[in-house]
VOBA-1610 file (N, C-alpha, C; in pm, whole numbers, padded with zeros to 5 digits, always signed):
BEGIN
Met-00366+03221+00565Met-00215+03259+00520Met-00124+03155+00580Ser-00127+03099+00683Ser-00033+02981+00739Ser-00075+02864+00666His-00194+02842+00617His-00218+02711+00571His-00141+02708+00422Ile-00143+02816+00340Ile-00096+02824+00222Ile+00064+02802+00253Arg+00135+02855+00359Arg+00290+02833+00391Arg+00313+02682+00399Glu+00209+02637+00468Glu+00218+02500+00526Glu+00230+02412+00396Cys+00110+02431+00304Cys+00122+02352+00181Cys+00256+02361+00088Ala+00279+02500+00082Ala+00408+02534+00017Ala+00538+02455+00095Ala+00548+02421+00211Ala+00653+02375+00254Ala+00657+02220+00238Lys+00527+02162+00262Lys+00517+02032+00216Lys+00547+01986+00070Ala+00524+02073-00017Ala+00555+02068-00150Ala+00722+02057-00182Lys+00756+02142-00118Lys+00908+02156-00103Lys+00975+02032-00073Val+00954+01977+00034Val+00980+01864+00119Val+00968+01740+00026Ala+00860+01749-00035Ala+00830+01616-00132Ala+00899+01636-00248Arg+00943+01752-00316Arg+01020+01759-00438Arg+01157+01721-00427Arg+01208+01771-00278Arg+01342+01714-00237Arg+01369+01577-00238Tyr+01261+01526-00161Tyr+01285+01376-00136Tyr+01270+01290-00259Asn+01171+01323-00361Asn+01134+01256-00466Asn+01261+01292-00589Ala+01341+01376-00533Ala+01469+01392-00639Ala+01558+01290-00636Thr+01564+01266-00487Thr+01671+01170-00445Thr+01638+01005-00448Val+01494+01007-00437Val+01478+00842-00427Val+01432+00800-00562Phe+01480+00670-00588Phe+01467+00608-00740Phe+01386+00481-00713Pro+01293+00440-00802Pro+01228+00330-00795Pro+01316+00192-00803Cys+01287+00078-00713Cys+01360-00015-00709Cys+01264-00133-00768Pro+01243-00172-00895Pro+01154-00278-00926Pro+01215-00433-00881Ile+01104-00465-00853Ile+01127-00622-00775Ile+01077-00739-00891Arg+01150-00816-00946Arg+01115-00889-01053Arg+01111-01024-01020Lys+01034-01131-01089Lys+01056-01282-01055Lys+01196-01310-01059Gly+01246-01403-00958Gly+01367-01456-00941Gly+01451-01376-00856Asp+01422-01250-00815Asp+01514-01154-00716Asp+01490-01215-00582Leu+01612-01210-00531Leu+01598-01233-00374Leu+01558-01116-00279Val+01472-01102-00194Val+01412-01002-00112Val+01406-01047+00026Leu+01421-00924+00125Leu+01385-00943+00259Leu+01245-00927+00295Arg+01194-00975+00387Arg+01057-00959+00439Arg+01074-00907+00582Arg+00995-00782+00606Arg+00979-00736+00743Arg+00908-00835+00857Thr+00946-00876+00950Thr+00877-00947+01040Thr+00760-00874+01107Leu+00655-00949+01121Leu+00530-00890+01182Leu+00543-00868+01376Met+00492-00772+01397Met+00470-00751+01515Met+00374-00867+01595Gly+00445-00929+01684Gly+00358-01013+01762Gly+00405-01055+01927Ala+00327-01152+01975Ala+00350-01172+02108Ala+00493-01190+02154Thr+00580-01234+02052Thr+00717-01281+02102Thr+00826-01188+02044Met+00777-01056+02015Met+00867-00943+01947Met+00927-00870+02062Asn+01057-00855+02067Asn+01130-00783+02208Asn+01225-00718+02093Lys+01332-00624+02154Lys+01417-00559+02110Lys+01527-00625+02038Leu+01566-00770+02091Leu+01671-00835+02002Leu+01606-00928+01900Thr+01461-00912+01863Thr+01415-01002+01747Thr+01459-00930+01616Pro+01507-01005+01518Pro+01551-00946+01398Pro+01413-00881+01341Asn+01440-00763+01268Asn+01360-00690+01210Asn+01313-00736+01055Trp+01412-00826+01028Trp+01394-00879+00859Trp+01398-01024+00881Glu+01346-01102+00779Glu+01365-01241+00748Glu+01369-01269+00615Gly+01480-01373+00606Gly+01475-01429+00442Gly+01623-01440+00446Pro+01669-01444+00324Pro+01605-01385+00191Pro+01531-01498+00110Phe+01415-01434+00059Phe+01332-01533-00024Phe+01334-01506-00164Arg+01323-01578-00245Arg+01320-01566-00394Arg+01180-01525-00441Val+01152-01404-00503Val+01026-01399-00570Val+00987-01481-00696Gln+00871-01552-00653Gln+00804-01668-00729Gln+00722-01616-00841Glu+00639-01484-00827Glu+00554-01457-00913Glu+00546-01301-00883Glu+00523-01213-00993Glu+00473-01074-00983Glu+00302-01075-00969Val+00263-01018-00868Val+00128-01005-00834Val+00068-00879-00882Gly+00125-00769-00838Gly+00100-00636-00894Gly+00205-00522-00880Leu+00151-00408-00885Leu+00248-00326-00890Leu+00280-00262-00748Ile+00393-00274-00682Ile+00402-00228-00557Ile+00483-00109-00559Ile+00445+00000-00483Ile+00505+00109-00475Ile+00579+00152-00351
//
């Protein structure tokens, strides 16, 4: 019984989230930011993003 309620709650949350989020297609020539990778020199003052970079080619569908 609790499993059914849990699945119903997850579905409700997913429906509410998907109703407000819209896809943002990235095309060739767009400017984008890239998330920095966690490394040995990462601390709390290190920027989370680097760039902007210009997209050179579309490789595949990114969701």
